[in-house]
VMD Tcl script that draws the C-alpha trace (Angstrom):
set ca {
  {102.03 79.20 89.03}
  {98.18 79.79 87.40}
  {95.25 77.87 89.19}
  {93.65 75.11 86.97}
  {90.86 76.88 87.42}
  {90.02 80.31 86.61}
  {86.87 82.65 86.02}
  {87.01 84.91 82.29}
  {89.71 87.64 82.78}
  {88.44 91.08 83.43}
  {91.68 92.46 81.97}
  {94.57 93.83 83.99}
  {94.43 95.52 87.84}
  {97.65 97.08 89.15}
  {97.83 97.28 93.17}
  {100.46 99.80 94.66}
  {101.10 98.13 97.93}
  {102.07 94.72 99.25}
  {100.84 94.97 102.99}
  {97.66 93.58 104.02}
  {95.34 95.96 102.27}
  {97.22 94.93 99.07}
  {97.50 91.47 99.20}
  {94.06 91.16 100.08}
  {92.79 92.99 96.90}
  {95.19 91.02 94.96}
  {93.60 87.86 96.03}
  {89.99 89.06 95.48}
  {90.41 90.50 92.69}
  {91.76 87.06 90.82}
  {88.17 85.72 92.34}
  {86.94 88.32 89.99}
  {88.71 87.14 86.76}
  {91.54 89.87 86.65}
  {94.76 89.43 85.26}
  {96.85 90.70 88.93}
  {99.65 92.54 89.49}
  {101.25 93.87 92.35}
  {103.69 96.70 93.00}
  {106.07 97.11 96.07}
  {109.41 98.04 97.19}
  {109.38 95.81 100.51}
  {108.38 92.09 100.57}
  {104.98 91.31 101.46}
  {105.04 90.69 105.22}
  {108.78 91.76 105.72}
  {109.20 94.31 108.86}
  {109.31 97.41 106.89}
  {105.59 97.18 106.55}
  {103.29 98.37 108.81}
  {101.02 94.74 108.86}
  {104.22 93.28 110.53}
  {104.20 94.89 113.85}
  {100.66 95.07 113.88}
  {99.42 94.23 117.45}
  {97.34 91.16 115.84}
  {93.59 91.89 116.55}
  {91.12 91.14 113.92}
  {88.01 92.60 115.19}
  {84.45 92.27 114.11}
  {83.19 94.08 116.97}
  {85.50 97.60 116.24}
  {83.57 100.40 115.93}
  {85.15 103.05 118.67}
  {87.23 105.89 116.67}
  {90.74 106.98 118.13}
  {88.63 110.79 118.33}
  {86.17 110.31 121.17}
  {84.08 113.27 123.17}
  {86.44 114.30 125.89}
  {89.69 113.49 124.21}
  {90.48 117.15 124.32}
  {91.08 117.01 127.82}
  {93.16 114.52 127.44}
  {95.46 115.88 124.85}
  {97.54 118.12 126.85}
  {98.09 115.58 129.60}
  {99.18 112.83 127.02}
  {101.64 115.64 125.60}
  {103.01 116.59 128.52}
  {103.55 112.87 130.29}
  {106.77 111.74 129.20}
  {105.86 108.21 128.78}
  {102.17 108.91 127.57}
  {100.52 107.54 124.43}
  {100.58 110.66 122.40}
  {104.09 112.22 121.22}
  {104.04 114.68 118.41}
  {107.82 115.63 117.99}
  {107.95 120.24 117.94}
  {110.04 120.12 114.98}
  {106.58 118.25 113.42}
  {104.31 120.32 114.86}
  {103.33 123.38 112.62}
  {103.03 120.26 109.47}
  {100.68 118.16 111.98}
  {98.18 120.76 113.54}
  {95.70 121.11 110.37}
  {95.61 117.21 110.91}
  {95.34 117.18 114.50}
  {92.40 119.83 114.28}
  {90.63 117.54 112.31}
  {91.20 115.12 114.80}
  {89.78 116.81 117.23}
  {86.66 118.06 115.24}
  {86.24 114.59 114.59}
  {85.37 113.60 118.41}
  {81.92 115.57 118.27}
  {79.38 113.29 119.25}
  {77.35 113.72 116.09}
  {80.00 112.49 113.92}
  {81.23 110.24 116.12}
  {77.92 108.52 115.72}
  {78.30 108.39 112.33}
  {82.37 107.28 112.02}
  {81.41 104.50 114.33}
  {78.38 102.78 112.00}
  {80.66 102.86 109.26}
  {83.56 101.10 111.34}
  {81.04 98.30 112.44}
  {79.68 98.38 108.57}
  {83.01 97.64 107.12}
  {84.12 94.96 109.87}
  {81.33 93.33 111.17}
  {82.09 90.67 107.93}
  {86.26 90.53 108.78}
  {85.60 86.81 109.74}
  {83.88 86.23 106.20}
  {85.63 87.79 104.22}
  {88.97 86.33 106.05}
  {88.31 82.71 106.37}
  {88.36 81.90 102.69}
  {91.61 83.63 102.14}
  {93.42 81.66 105.07}
  {91.61 78.44 104.15}
  {93.64 78.60 100.53}
  {96.44 79.97 101.81}
  {96.80 77.50 104.43}
  {96.96 79.46 107.04}
  {93.87 79.06 108.86}
  {95.85 79.02 112.30}
  {96.18 82.30 112.36}
  {92.85 83.18 113.44}
  {92.26 82.98 117.22}
  {88.51 83.76 118.07}
  {89.52 84.17 121.83}
  {88.10 87.50 122.64}
  {89.77 91.07 123.64}
  {90.35 92.17 127.45}
  {90.23 95.97 128.48}
  {91.49 96.20 131.92}
  {91.79 99.00 134.30}
  {93.04 99.30 137.52}
  {89.97 101.17 139.21}
  {86.85 99.32 140.18}
  {84.75 101.65 137.94}
  {86.65 101.71 134.51}
  {84.08 100.34 132.55}
  {82.09 103.39 134.05}
  {84.38 106.11 132.73}
  {83.98 104.69 128.81}
  {79.97 104.24 129.33}
  {79.73 106.23 125.81}
  {81.75 104.18 123.65}
  {79.99 100.47 125.38}
  {76.62 102.20 124.40}
  {78.04 102.54 121.11}
  {79.24 98.76 120.97}
  {75.75 97.35 121.97}
  {74.09 100.06 119.82}
  {75.97 98.05 117.00}
  {75.26 94.17 118.35}
  {78.50 93.74 119.57}
  {78.64 91.65 122.76}
  {80.22 93.12 125.80}
  {80.74 91.16 129.20}
  {81.77 93.76 132.09}
  {83.92 91.94 134.52}
  {85.04 92.12 138.12}
  {88.32 91.26 139.71}
  {87.64 87.74 140.34}
  {86.03 87.13 136.97}
  {89.17 88.54 135.41}
  {91.46 86.16 137.06}
  {89.34 83.53 136.27}
  {89.67 84.74 132.57}
  {93.04 84.99 132.33}
  {94.75 84.24 135.39}
  {98.30 85.28 133.88}
  {97.94 88.75 134.70}
  {98.67 90.43 137.90}
  {95.83 91.19 140.59}
  {96.36 94.83 139.96}
  {93.30 94.77 137.98}
  {89.80 95.44 139.41}
  {87.48 96.00 136.26}
  {87.21 95.00 132.79}
  {85.27 95.50 129.75}
  {85.34 91.58 127.66}
  {84.48 91.38 123.99}
  {84.04 87.42 123.66}
  {83.19 87.65 119.75}
  {86.95 89.58 118.95}
  {89.84 87.52 117.43}
  {93.37 87.39 117.41}
  {96.26 86.91 114.60}
  {99.25 85.43 116.46}
  {101.88 86.08 113.65}
  {100.22 88.88 110.72}
  {103.46 88.94 109.11}
  {103.50 85.37 108.15}
  {99.46 86.38 107.40}
  {100.18 88.80 104.58}
  {103.13 86.59 103.57}
  {100.88 83.76 102.94}
  {98.28 85.18 101.21}
  {100.37 87.16 98.88}
  {101.86 83.68 97.80}
  {98.23 82.33 97.34}
  {97.85 85.29 95.43}
  {101.45 84.52 92.99}
  {99.94 80.72 92.90}
  {97.00 81.77 91.57}
  {98.48 83.62 88.92}
  {99.85 87.49 90.82}
  {102.69 89.10 89.18}
  {104.72 90.58 92.20}
  {107.20 93.60 91.04}
  {109.45 94.56 93.62}
  {110.36 98.47 92.87}
  {108.74 101.65 94.28}
  {106.16 103.65 92.37}
  {107.59 107.67 91.91}
  {104.49 108.84 89.72}
  {102.35 108.33 86.89}
  {102.58 109.09 83.31}
  {98.78 110.30 82.00}
  {96.75 109.56 79.58}
  {93.47 111.69 78.63}
  {91.22 108.92 80.93}
  {93.44 108.70 83.37}
  {97.33 107.16 84.64}
  {97.89 104.89 81.27}
  {101.72 104.06 82.86}
  {103.63 104.06 86.27}
  {107.08 105.85 86.94}
  {109.21 103.13 88.78}
  {112.44 103.90 91.05}
  {114.22 101.61 88.92}
  {113.63 103.15 85.74}
  {111.01 100.66 84.52}
  {107.73 102.60 82.56}
  {104.71 100.10 83.96}
  {101.92 100.05 81.58}
  {98.62 100.17 83.35}
  {94.69 99.90 83.01}
  {93.35 100.03 86.34}
  {95.16 101.08 89.57}
  {94.52 100.44 93.14}
  {96.37 102.48 95.42}
  {96.70 100.39 98.69}
  {100.34 102.10 99.73}
  {99.66 102.57 103.35}
  {101.52 105.59 104.41}
  {102.35 106.69 101.67}
  {99.27 106.41 99.72}
  {98.34 110.21 100.43}
  {101.62 111.69 97.79}
  {100.40 109.35 95.10}
  {96.73 110.14 95.86}
  {98.09 114.46 95.86}
  {99.39 113.35 92.09}
  {95.93 112.54 90.69}
  {94.55 115.65 91.99}
  {93.30 114.68 95.41}
  {94.31 116.13 98.47}
  {93.28 114.26 101.39}
  {94.00 115.29 105.64}
  {96.49 112.37 105.79}
  {99.42 111.57 108.32}
  {101.78 108.82 109.64}
  {100.56 107.33 113.00}
  {103.82 106.25 113.91}
  {103.51 103.35 116.26}
  {106.19 100.86 117.86}
  {106.14 97.68 119.35}
  {108.50 95.47 121.77}
  {108.89 91.49 120.80}
  {109.78 89.77 124.01}
  {111.14 86.51 121.91}
  {109.83 82.80 123.82}
  {108.23 84.81 126.66}
  {105.47 82.28 127.99}
  {103.38 84.29 130.64}
  {100.69 82.28 130.12}
  {98.58 85.20 128.35}
  {96.00 83.73 126.21}
  {93.65 86.79 124.82}
  {94.92 90.11 123.57}
  {94.76 92.43 126.79}
  {94.44 95.84 126.34}
  {95.67 98.17 129.11}
  {92.68 100.93 129.48}
  {94.81 103.01 131.74}
  {97.93 103.36 130.26}
  {96.82 102.92 126.55}
  {98.75 99.91 124.94}
  {98.38 96.15 124.06}
  {99.56 92.64 125.05}
  {98.86 90.23 122.38}
  {100.37 86.48 122.67}
  {102.28 85.46 119.37}
  {103.73 82.93 117.94}
  {107.61 83.66 118.82}
  {106.17 85.22 122.39}
  {104.84 88.19 123.64}
  {104.11 91.93 121.56}
  {103.20 94.53 123.49}
  {102.60 97.54 120.81}
  {101.24 100.76 121.31}
  {101.72 104.83 121.06}
  {101.35 107.22 118.47}
  {104.19 109.51 117.29}
  {103.44 112.48 115.17}
  {107.00 112.75 113.25}
  {106.66 112.58 109.69}
  {107.65 109.79 107.19}
  {111.54 110.38 106.86}
  {112.76 111.05 110.86}
  {114.59 108.19 112.45}
  {112.36 106.44 115.10}
  {113.00 106.51 118.85}
  {113.12 103.12 119.96}
  {113.12 104.49 123.62}
  {109.29 104.36 122.94}
  {109.39 100.72 122.40}
  {111.06 100.38 125.90}
  {108.34 102.85 127.71}
  {105.86 100.27 126.57}
  {107.83 97.23 128.47}
  {108.43 99.33 131.62}
  {104.37 99.86 131.44}
  {103.56 96.54 130.81}
  {105.82 94.92 133.58}
  {103.42 95.25 135.96}
  {100.21 93.78 133.98}
  {101.72 89.96 134.68}
  {102.15 87.59 137.64}
  {105.34 86.40 135.23}
  {107.40 87.71 132.75}
  {110.53 86.74 131.73}
  {111.55 88.75 129.43}
  {114.37 86.84 127.22}
  {115.64 88.25 123.64}
  {114.42 91.60 122.66}
  {113.40 93.47 119.25}
  {112.29 96.85 119.36}
  {110.52 97.94 115.84}
  {108.50 101.18 114.69}
  {105.81 101.52 111.80}
  {103.84 103.90 109.76}
  {100.29 103.61 110.20}
  {98.40 105.70 107.60}
  {95.71 107.66 109.46}
  {93.00 109.99 108.51}
  {91.93 112.35 110.95}
  {88.20 110.82 111.40}
  {90.05 106.75 112.04}
  {88.15 105.59 109.04}
  {89.96 104.93 105.45}
  {89.29 105.85 101.41}
  {87.52 103.36 99.95}
  {86.72 105.20 96.47}
  {87.59 106.04 93.17}
  {89.94 108.89 91.95}
  {87.85 112.20 91.90}
  {88.97 112.73 88.10}
  {90.31 109.39 86.97}
  {87.44 106.31 87.01}
  {90.43 103.65 86.37}
  {91.90 104.67 89.93}
  {90.67 103.12 93.24}
  {91.93 103.97 96.55}
  {91.94 101.69 99.54}
  {94.00 103.45 102.42}
  {93.94 105.22 105.70}
  {93.07 102.55 107.48}
  {95.21 103.76 110.38}
  {94.78 101.60 113.45}
  {92.45 99.04 112.04}
  {94.31 97.99 109.16}
  {94.65 94.26 109.89}
  {90.78 94.09 110.61}
  {89.69 95.27 107.60}
  {91.85 94.19 105.09}
  {90.06 91.18 103.74}
  {86.77 93.20 103.33}
  {88.63 96.00 101.60}
  {90.21 93.63 99.06}
  {86.72 92.32 98.25}
  {85.16 95.66 98.19}
  {87.73 96.83 95.81}
  {87.38 94.22 93.26}
  {83.45 94.69 93.51}
  {84.56 98.16 92.33}
  {86.85 97.43 89.86}
  {84.50 94.81 88.22}
  {81.43 97.59 88.40}
  {79.41 95.24 90.69}
  {77.43 96.70 93.53}
  {79.46 96.66 96.83}
  {78.74 94.48 99.76}
  {78.85 97.57 101.65}
  {77.89 101.27 101.34}
  {80.92 103.14 100.55}
  {79.47 106.42 101.07}
  {81.28 107.33 104.85}
  {84.33 105.88 102.79}
  {84.62 108.59 100.01}
  {87.35 110.71 99.30}
  {85.71 114.16 99.10}
  {84.11 113.81 102.87}
  {86.79 116.09 104.52}
}
mol new
graphics top color blue
foreach p $ca { graphics top sphere $p radius 0.5 }
foreach p [lrange $ca 0 end-1] q [lrange $ca 1 end] { graphics top cylinder $p $q radius 0.2 }
display resetview
């Protein structure tokens, strides 16, 4: 159904991907007056998508890269620990090694300072970009501004992350340091094993990322977007760029402008267009404890064990791990069970109940920030992928930026740090 009032149409944009980046992009393209179609083999919000299994943080203060000074000394320890947060399957190591070396290179302080500033520039508008979309979609309840808590078992835990805390503060992020008593006052659901914490009161939480994606997709459909359920295999090229998409069902879909927002599958499509981007799937796991009621209200991160505990509509989600094994290797769901084992001591009361396990493909660049740019050779193609662990955070802002690029308008954020040729 098409909305009663639409701005004058600017032409057609085809979005490849219906995860959080794709559906936010579709909504903002409609606001700019474009005819929109979205192509994806998966249903928006379904568990096939990375967005579905997200821990749910919607955090405007997210500005800490994955690769930080000192990470080099931690990597061997993590790899040797069978329950550690980082896993590289040995058969996949030769393929992952170039990416991992770039990841380590990104941990130098001069690079971290630049990356952190770019992350903050992208994420600071996350509420402002999400709220109008959520209002239109009737899912305003999916943004809860309760803050975010990083807990440590030692009394001086935050001191070890002083550089990161300084980065947050330098970018205007409010940071509170808590002692054991203050932790118990703020979040009484936690067991009394934590003696220090970092609390970020301005952060937010989505209690059902899958429902958020599905709701925004439905809103775009009501506004006139067309959804095509198929997988894009490649392109038919014209003199100025792609003129059609080749779909796995044999269809050839004519296109004008194209947005590639296909998550972990984006780099292969970009390669077909001549852009080789260092890119990996950072496979992540979660375990969902359906109906579990610990009393937890705030998304809480174990700073020591590197996992996230998130209160969700359906219970408690424990998420974490980074596994390098490629797009095709089967999931090792024992990784999800390890998360549960590590999380049990966190709570005063944890009634496990019904358990489900999940693995998804985070689309990762080695410097922790996405590619938001036009294809090097073709002006009618825009890239919007590589958000890694921050896809839910950056989804709406990225959608707005892509719509501005498609309309040849000045962008709300300086996109130089996100250019495709930065590597």
